[in-house]
N, C-alpha and C positions, 0 to 999 in steps of 0.2 A: 740713834746709836746702831743698835744691832742692823737694824736695814742698811743703811749706807756700810757698813763694814762690809754685808755679804756681798753687795753690789760691787763694790772695792773688789771683793778678791775675788769675783765672776771675771775683772776686766773691765770692769764701766767706769765711766766716768760721768761727775756731778757737777751740776752748773746753775747753780741758786737764783728763780728766778723771781722779780716782785713784776707782781701783776694790778692792776684793779680791773674790779666788774663796776658795767653803768650801765645806771640801767633807764627807762624814759616814764618809768611809773614804781608806785608803790608796788600795784597786786608781781608787778614782775621779779620785784625783789622778793617780792613775798615766794613766788613759784621755785624760784631757785632756790631760795635761801630752804625750801620743804623738801626739795629733789636733793640740795648735800647732805642733809643734816635727819636728826633721829625726830621725829616731833615733838618731845619736851622742850630739846633743846633748842628746834624753828620755834618753838613759841616765843622765847624769852630771847631771842637774836632778831626777831619781829619788832617785839615791844620796845628793845630798850635801843634797836639800833635806827639815829632819827636822820639818814640821808639816803639819797639814792647811791652814792658808791662805796665800796668795801676794797679797800685794802689784801691781796690776798698771793702767800709766798709758797712757792712749789718748784719743785728740784725736777733738773729736768738731766735725767739720765741718757749717756750714749756713750757708742763702741765703738770703734775702729775698725774696721778688719782689711 
């Protein structure tokens, strides 16, 4: 909430975007997870996630000049 308020006060607009990560192999999935997350959390994700797809939500911030 604080992040959204900060950018909004600076004149930026937010568009939520739902994306999907799709991987060709478990090794590819694991490599990306280990880049994106702390080691302890990455271990849990790799151990418990059963597919090669991940739904992922991000905020796209933009400003018109």
